[in-house]
C-alpha positions in Angstrom: -12.4 24.8 -9.5 -13.8 23.6 -6.1 -13.6 20.0 -5.0 -17.4 19.9 -5.1 -17.7 21.3 -8.6 -15.1 18.6 -9.7 -17.1 15.9 -8.0 -20.4 17.2 -9.5 -18.8 17.1 -12.9 -17.7 13.5 -12.5 -21.2 12.6 -11.2 -22.9 14.3 -14.3 -20.5 12.5 -16.7 -21.3 9.2 -15.0 -17.7 8.6 -13.9 -17.7 8.8 -10.2 -14.4 8.4 -8.4 -14.1 4.6 -7.6 -13.0 4.1 -4.0 -11.8 0.9 -2.2 -11.8 0.9 1.6 -9.6 -1.6 3.4 -10.7 -2.0 7.1 -14.1 -1.6 8.4 -13.5 0.2 11.8 -14.6 3.5 13.2 -12.8 5.8 10.8 -13.9 4.0 7.6 -17.5 3.7 9.0 -17.6 7.4 9.3 -16.5 7.8 5.7 -19.0 5.3 4.6 -21.7 7.4 6.2 -20.6 10.5 4.2 -19.5 9.0 0.9 -23.0 7.8 -0.1 -24.1 11.4 0.5 -21.4 12.9 -1.7 -21.8 13.3 -5.4 -19.0 11.9 -7.6 -17.8 9.4 -5.0 -18.5 5.8 -5.3 -17.4 3.3 -2.6 -16.9 0.3 -5.0 -15.5 -2.2 -2.6 -15.0 -2.7 1.1 -12.4 -5.3 2.4 -12.2 -6.8 5.8 -10.9 -10.0 7.0 -14.3 -10.3 8.8 -16.6 -9.4 5.9 -19.7 -9.3 8.2 -18.0 -6.3 9.9 -18.1 -4.6 6.6 -21.7 -5.6 6.0 -22.5 -4.2 9.4 -20.6 -0.9 8.8 -22.4 -0.3 5.6 -25.9 -1.2 6.8 -25.3 0.9 10.1 -24.7 3.9 8.0 -27.7 3.6 5.8 -26.5 1.6 2.8 -29.5 -0.5 1.4 -28.8 -4.3 1.6 -29.6 -4.6 -2.2 -26.6 -2.2 -3.0 -24.1 -4.7 -1.5 -22.9 -8.0 -2.5 -20.1 -10.5 -1.5 -17.3 -11.1 -4.0 -14.7 -13.9 -4.1 -12.5 -12.7 -7.0 -11.0 -9.7 -8.6 -13.4 -10.4 -11.6 -16.4 -10.5 -9.4 -15.5 -7.3 -7.7 -15.3 -5.6 -11.2 -18.6 -7.1 -12.3 -20.3 -5.9 -9.3 -19.0 -2.4 -9.7 -20.1 -2.4 -13.2 -23.5 -3.4 -12.1 -23.6 -0.5 -9.7 -23.2 -2.4 -6.5 -20.5 -2.3 -3.7 -18.5 -5.5 -3.4 -17.7 -6.9 0.1 -14.6 -9.1 0.2 -12.5 -10.8 2.8 -9.2 -10.6 0.8 -7.8 -7.1 0.2 -6.0 -8.5 -2.8 -9.3 -8.6 -4.6 -9.8 -5.0 -4.0 -6.2 -4.0 -4.7 -6.3 -5.5 -8.2 -9.8 -4.3 -9.2 -10.6 -1.3 -11.4 -10.4 1.4 -8.8 -9.0 5.0 -8.6 -8.2 5.4 -4.9 -7.5 2.9 -2.1 -8.2 4.0 1.5 -6.0 2.1 4.1 -7.8 1.9 7.4 -6.4 -1.2 9.1 -4.1 0.5 11.7 -1.6 -2.4 11.3 1.8 -1.8 9.9 2.5 -5.2 8.3 -0.8 -5.3 6.1 -0.8 -1.5 5.8 2.6 -1.4 4.2 1.7 -4.2 1.7 -1.6 -2.7 0.9 -0.2 0.8 0.1 2.7 -0.6 -1.9 0.4 -3.0 -3.9 -2.1 -0.1 -4.6 0.7 2.0 -5.9 2.0 -0.9 -8.0 -1.5 -1.3 -9.5 -1.9 2.4 -10.4 -4.1 3.6 -7.6 -3.8 6.6 -5.3 -3.4 5.8 -1.7 -5.1 7.7 1.2 -3.4 6.5 4.4 -5.6 6.6 7.3 -3.2 4.2 9.0 -0.9 6.7 10.6 1.1 3.9 12.1 2.3 2.8 8.8 3.0 6.3 7.8 5.2 6.9 10.8 7.1 3.6 9.9 7.6 3.8 6.2 5.7 6.8 4.9 8.7 8.5 3.2 9.6 5.5 1.1 5.9 5.2 0.1 5.8 8.8 -0.9 8.9 8.3 -3.0 7.3 5.4 -4.7 4.1 7.4 -5.4 6.2 10.1 -6.9 7.9 7.7 -9.3 4.5 6.3 -10.6 3.0 9.7 -10.9 0.5 8.9 -8.2 -0.6 10.5 -4.9 0.2 9.1 -1.4 -1.8 11.2 1.0 -2.6 11.6 4.7 -6.2 11.3 5.7 -8.1 14.5 6.1 -10.2 14.5 9.2 -7.4 12.9 11.1 -5.2 15.5 13.1 -1.9 15.2 11.2 -3.5 16.1 7.9 -5.4 19.1 9.3 -2.2 20.2 11.1 -0.4 20.0 7.8 -2.9 22.2 6.2 -2.5 24.8 8.9 1.3 24.8 8.6 0.9 25.1 4.8 -1.4 28.1 5.3 1.0 29.8 7.7 4.0 29.2 5.4 2.2 30.1 2.2 1.2 33.4 3.9 4.9 34.2 4.6 4.9 33.3 8.2 7.6 31.3 10.1 6.1 28.2 11.7 7.4 27.9 15.3 5.4 25.0 16.5 2.5 22.8 15.4 0.6 20.1 17.1 -2.6 19.0 18.9 -4.3 18.6 22.3 -4.8 15.4 24.3 -5.5 14.2 27.8 -2.3 13.7 29.6 -0.7 12.9 33.0 2.8 11.6 33.5 1.8 8.4 34.8 -0.3 7.5 31.7 2.9 6.5 29.8 2.9 3.4 31.9 -0.9 2.6 31.5 -1.8 -0.9 30.2 -5.0 -2.3 28.9 -5.8 -3.3 32.5 -5.6 0.4 33.8 -6.9 2.3 30.9 -10.6 2.5 31.9 -9.9 3.7 35.3 -7.6 6.5 33.7 -10.3 7.3 31.1 -13.1 7.5 33.7 -15.3 4.8 32.0 -17.6 2.8 34.2 -17.6 -1.1 34.0 -21.1 -0.8 32.5 -19.8 1.5 29.8 -17.0 -0.9 29.0 -19.1 -3.8 29.0 -21.8 -2.5 26.6 -19.5 -0.3 24.4 -17.4 -2.8 22.6 -14.3 -0.8 23.3 -10.9 -2.1 22.4 -8.7 -1.6 25.6 -5.3 -1.7 23.7 -6.4 0.7 21.2 -7.8 3.3 23.7 -4.7 2.8 25.7 -2.5 3.8 22.8 -4.1 7.3 23.0 -3.6 7.4 26.7 0.0 6.2 27.1 1.3 8.9 24.6 2.1 6.4 21.8 -0.5 7.7 19.5 0.5 11.3 20.1 4.1 10.4 19.2 3.0 8.7 16.1 0.8 11.6 14.9 3.4 14.2 15.7 6.0 12.1 13.8 3.7 12.2 10.7 3.4 15.9 11.0 7.2 16.3 11.2 7.8 14.2 8.2 5.0 15.9 6.2 6.2 19.4 7.0 10.0 19.0 7.6 9.7 19.9 11.2 12.2 18.5 13.6 11.3 17.0 17.0 12.8 18.4 20.2 15.5 16.3 21.7 13.2 15.7 24.7 10.4 14.4 22.5 7.1 15.8 23.7 6.6 17.8 26.9 2.7 17.9 27.1 2.5 21.3 28.7 -1.0 22.1 30.2 -1.9 24.9 27.8 -5.1 26.5 26.7 -5.5 28.4 23.4 -4.7 31.8 24.8 -1.4 30.7 26.2 -0.2 29.0 23.0 2.0 31.8 21.6 3.4 32.5 25.1 4.4 29.0 26.1 5.0 27.4 22.7 8.0 29.6 21.7 11.7 29.0 22.0 13.2 29.0 25.5 15.4 31.8 24.4 12.3 34.0 24.1 10.7 32.9 27.4 8.9 29.8 26.2 9.5 26.0 26.7 10.6 24.9 23.2 14.2 23.7 22.5 14.0 25.2 19.1 11.6 26.7 16.4 10.2 24.7 13.8 9.0 21.8 15.9 6.0 20.0 17.3 4.3 19.7 20.7 1.2 18.2 22.1 -0.6 20.3 24.8 -2.4 18.7 27.8 -6.1 19.3 28.3 -5.8 19.3 32.0 -3.4 20.5 34.8 -1.2 18.1 36.5 -3.5 18.1 39.4 -6.4 16.8 37.1 -8.3 20.1 36.9 -9.3 20.9 33.4 -8.0 23.7 31.2 -10.7 26.1 30.2 -11.6 25.8 26.5 -8.9 23.2 26.2 -7.7 21.6 23.0 -8.3 18.0 23.8 -9.7 17.5 20.4 -8.2 20.4 18.6 -5.1 21.3 16.6 -3.0 24.5 16.4 0.0 26.2 14.8 2.2 28.9 16.4 4.1 31.3 14.1 6.2 34.5 14.2 4.9 37.9 12.9 8.2 38.7 11.4 7.4 42.4 10.6 6.1 45.4 12.4 3.0 45.5 10.1 2.1 41.9 11.1 2.6 42.6 14.7 0.3 45.6 14.4 -2.3 43.5 12.7 -2.1 41.0 15.6 -2.8 43.8 18.1 -5.5 45.6 16.1 -7.5 42.4 15.4 -7.2 40.9 18.9 -5.3 38.0 17.5 -3.9 35.3 19.8 -0.4 36.7 20.6 2.2 36.8 23.3 3.0 40.1 25.2 5.8 41.0 22.7 3.3 40.7 19.8 5.9 38.7 17.8 4.3 35.3 18.3 0.8 34.5 17.2 -1.4 31.4 17.2 -4.2 29.9 15.1 -6.2 26.9 16.3 -9.1 24.6 15.4 -11.0 23.3 18.5 -12.2 20.0 16.8 -11.7 17.4 14.1 -14.4 15.1 13.0 -12.2 12.1 11.7 -13.5 10.0 8.9 -16.5 12.3 8.2 -13.9 14.6 6.5 -12.1 11.8 4.6 -13.8 12.5 1.3 -11.8 15.6 1.0 -8.5 13.5 0.8 -10.0 11.1 -1.7 -11.3 13.8 -3.9 -8.2 15.8 -3.8 -6.1 12.7 -4.8 -8.3 11.6 -7.6 -9.3 15.0 -9.1 -6.5 17.3 -8.3 -3.7 14.9 -7.8 -2.8 16.6 -4.6 -2.1 15.1 -1.2 -3.7 16.5 2.0 -0.3 16.1 3.7 2.3 13.6 2.7 5.6 12.2 4.2 8.0 14.4 2.1 10.9 13.8 4.5 12.1 11.5 7.2 13.0 13.9 10.0 11.1 12.1 12.8 10.7 8.6 14.2 8.9 6.9 17.0 11.1 4.7 19.3 9.6 1.8 21.1 10.5 2.6 24.7 10.1 0.2 27.7 7.3 0.6 29.9 8.7 -1.6 32.5 12.0 -3.4 33.0 12.1 -5.9 30.1 13.9 -9.2 30.4 15.0 -11.9 27.8 12.0 -13.9 26.8 9.4 -11.1 27.1 7.4 -10.5 23.8 6.6 -6.9 22.8 3.0 -6.3 22.2 3.1 -3.1 20.4 1.1 0.1 20.5 -1.1 0.5 23.6 0.1 -2.7 25.2 1.8 -3.8 28.4 5.4 -3.6 27.3 6.3 -0.4 25.3 5.2 3.1 24.6 6.2 5.3 21.7 8.7 8.2 22.2 9.1 10.9 19.5 12.7 11.3 18.5 14.7 12.9 15.6 15.0 10.3 12.7 18.8 10.8 12.6 19.2 9.8 16.3 16.8 6.8 15.9 18.7 5.4 12.9 22.2 6.2 14.2 21.4 4.6 17.5 19.5 1.6 16.0 16.2 2.2 17.9 13.4 -0.2 17.2 10.6 1.7 15.5 7.3 1.4 17.3 5.8 0.0 14.0 8.0 -3.1 14.4 7.5 -3.6 18.1 4.8 -6.2 18.0 5.3 -9.9 18.5 9.1 -9.6 18.7 11.0 -11.4 21.5 13.4 -9.6 23.8 16.9 -11.2 24.0 18.6 -8.6 26.2 17.5 -6.8 29.3 16.1 -3.3 28.7 15.5 -0.9 31.7 12.3 1.0 31.9 12.1 4.3 30.0 14.9 3.2 27.8 14.6 2.9 24.0 14.5 -0.6 22.7 17.1 -1.3 20.0 17.2 -3.7 17.1 19.9 -5.7 19.0 17.6 -6.1 22.0 15.0 -8.1 20.0 14.6 -10.7 17.4 13.0 -8.9 14.4 11.9 -10.7 11.3 14.1 -8.9 8.9 12.4 -10.8 5.9 9.1 -9.3 6.5 7.9 -6.8 3.9 7.4 -3.9 6.4 10.9 -4.4 7.9 12.5 -4.5 4.5 10.9 -1.2 3.4 11.8 0.3 6.7 15.5 -0.7 6.4 15.4 0.8 2.9 14.1 4.1 4.4 16.9 4.0 7.1 19.6 3.3 4.5 18.5 6.2 2.4 18.7 8.5 5.3 22.1 7.4 6.3 23.2 7.7 2.6 22.0 11.3 2.5 23.7 12.2 5.8 26.9 10.7 4.6 26.8 12.7 1.4 26.3 16.0 3.3 29.1 15.4 5.8 
């Protein structure tokens, strides 16, 4: 039965899927825009530490003011939901302990994100994790907890990792070997060292656009300095048991037609260190000229034909393929972020299926120095002035004690770290008592235990 039919049945039965949204940013605003137009979905509560932001997001997407109300307790949330209203709260705990079916985590912060997801699972709710930063940090341990509770922990459809995972699943379920999967982005080598002070020049935004657009420089810089790409490809690896290349990401300047030629193993004339990996392709050449029909907003998967019959099909149907006919590619030129999020919510609640989930811990994102760091410096996390994220195999990260990007905010440096060098736990002072750090250490210990058992 289709998701729409399942949703329509819940609507007809008067039992819509009750959704709580934590964080009223761009992604959740897009979801709010579509949720009120989707039968069988009911956004019952929106939480943000700045409740006016939640009100503004709802009103900007057409919600009538009379359908919204502030709530100051779990009981008040439940009463408002029973009355057919959407509760606005400034404390996520009110939402997490209310009578809801699915919690959507949209904060983008690893500390709160870890707590929110863990608590939602503890209180019997499915979790849709828009917060890919948290998924890259502790996604596997959250997935294991969801399994123990008979719940769903899911990536967010509309975001690139979930869409890529769907494409990988399509290929493998069709009997095709996945060679490489990934997305496109804007990239130049110097962008790795971009800071919030330089991001707008690199992005090509005018001072007037920045002044009137309400843009967050550090957030935009995380997309530019390769950190977000590393985080998203980490999520793809962990959801699909793909293994990063030893070099991380190469960002080749590649258009759709060249995907199966360039993104194949070096042993077959491509650039990949191995098959079964991830890569991000640049949307412009190193001289700044754009790639025709580039994949800046797109996603792709490269796979092997495997048999003469499939190779013949590739040729007869003008499929994207290399000269040998053995490697083919399939791509989607766009993603529309939170507007597609309802697919994950409905899938979790009605099919008990995730739209991608961290079923393994094969990849990690190591905090890497953007400049020479000295004792006394304080790391400022994703998109900041001090570190960028570098995709690495999880085993390397854990065995070499790399500091994961998700813990690289507000921690003091105690030993010099040269530019382009991964920061280790020993180089900084980490609050080992924090909930996110404790869960992360648990995930690392489980990996080491697994490795030891197999050696």
